[in-house]
N, C-alpha and C positions, 0 to 999 in steps of 0.2 A: 225239708230234706227230701231228696228224690229217692224213689224206690223203683226198682225194675221188676217187672213181672216176667218170669221165665217159663216157657213151656218145657216141661221135663218129661222125658220118656224113661221109665224104670221098669225093667223086667216085663215089657210088653204092655204096661199101662201108661197112660198119658195123664199128666196132671199139671197144675200150676203151682209155682212157688214164688215167694218174695225173696229177692236178693238185696241185701244191704250193701251198696257200693262203697260206702265210706265217705268221709268228709270231703276229700279232695277229688271226688269223682267229677269228670267232665267228658263230654263227647265232642270231639273236634268237628266243626262244621265242614272242614276240608282237611285232607291229608296231603301235605306237600311232598314232592318227589324226593325220596331218600337218596337215590343215586346222585342227583344233581346237588343235593346238600353236601354229601361226602366228597364229591369230586370237584365242586366249584366253590361253594359257600364256606364250608368249614376251613379250607386252606386260607381264605382271606381273613377269617377271624383269628387264626393262629398267626398269620404273617403280620397282622396289625397289633398283635400282643393283647388281644381282648381278654384273654384269660389271665395271663401272668401280669399284665400291666407293663407300663414303661416308666420306671422311676425318673428317667431323664426328662420325661414330659410332665412330671408332677404327679404321677399316679401313686396311690398309697402303697406303703410297704406291705408285703403279703399278698399282692396281686389284686386284680379287679374282679373279673367274672369267675375266677377260681375260688374266691373266698369272700368277697366284700358285698356283692349285690344279690338280689333275689334271682336274677337271671344267671344261672350257674353253668359254667362250662367245666368239663372234666379234662384234666391234662392226661395225655397218653402219647405213646410213641416216643421216638420214631420206631417204626414208620407210622405215618398217618394213613387212614384208609385211602386218601387221595393218591398216595404214592403208588397204589396198585390200579389206578384208573386208566393208565395208558393213554392219556389225552382225551378220553371219552367221558361219559357220565354214567358208566356202569362199573361199580367197584368189582375188581377181580380178586380182592383179598377178603378174608373174613371181617365182618363188622364186629368190632370189639364191644363189650358192654359199655365202656367209657364213651366210645363214639356214638353209640345208640343214645346214651344220656344227653349228649350234645345235640343230636338231632331232635330229640323230644323237647328239650328246653328251648331250642331255637324255633321250632315249629309254633310254640305258644306265642312267641314274639312276632310272628308273621301274620300278615293280612292279605286277602285277595287283592286289595288295593294297596300296593306297597308303600305309597305315600302316607298311609295311615299306620304302617307297621313300625313298631319300636325298633325292630331289627334294622331298619333303614333310617328312621328319623333320628335316633340317638347318635349313631356314628357320623352322620352328615351334619349334625349340629342344629337340626330343626326342632329338636326336643331336648330337654334337660339331659346333659351328659357332661362328665368332667372335661373331656377334650374332643375335638373334632378329629375323627380317624381318617376320613377321606371326604372329598367334595361330592356334592349332589350330582355332578355331571361326570364322575369318575367311572372307570371300568368296574371298580368294586361295587359301586352303587348300582350299576347296570346289571351285575350278576345277581344281586338281591332282587331287583325288579323282575328279572327273568325267572327267578325261583317262584315268585308270586304267580306266574302264569302256568306253572307246572304242578298241578294238583288234581286230585280226584275228590268227588263228593261222596259222602257216605250214605 
């Protein structure tokens, strides 16, 4: 179990304390660009029905990434955050808690090398997934690859 040691300043005195971060604690190696996710990546996920699923394509009743898998997307809108991006990659509308959950869940599925990222590998069919959502040489795949280049290290 990991523990964090925090430097604490209380009423002019400085001391150390141990913080228990919980069972699911993790620190991301990198943080991917939120604006690019909301304005470019999330709209692709919704357009390809990654959350709701597509029963006509054989997806299970009750949705896919809204309810069935560990990678959970949260339904919200309309409008989506992307509807306020104005063609750019800076959202001009408030980020809803549901959109924030989608960003956090998707970031976990991302890698600096997008060819290793489940967020790309599964929809293009290079890793186990119920259906191929788009081809590896598609504009959608290129958007996910581009997101892999937009990060900051912590």
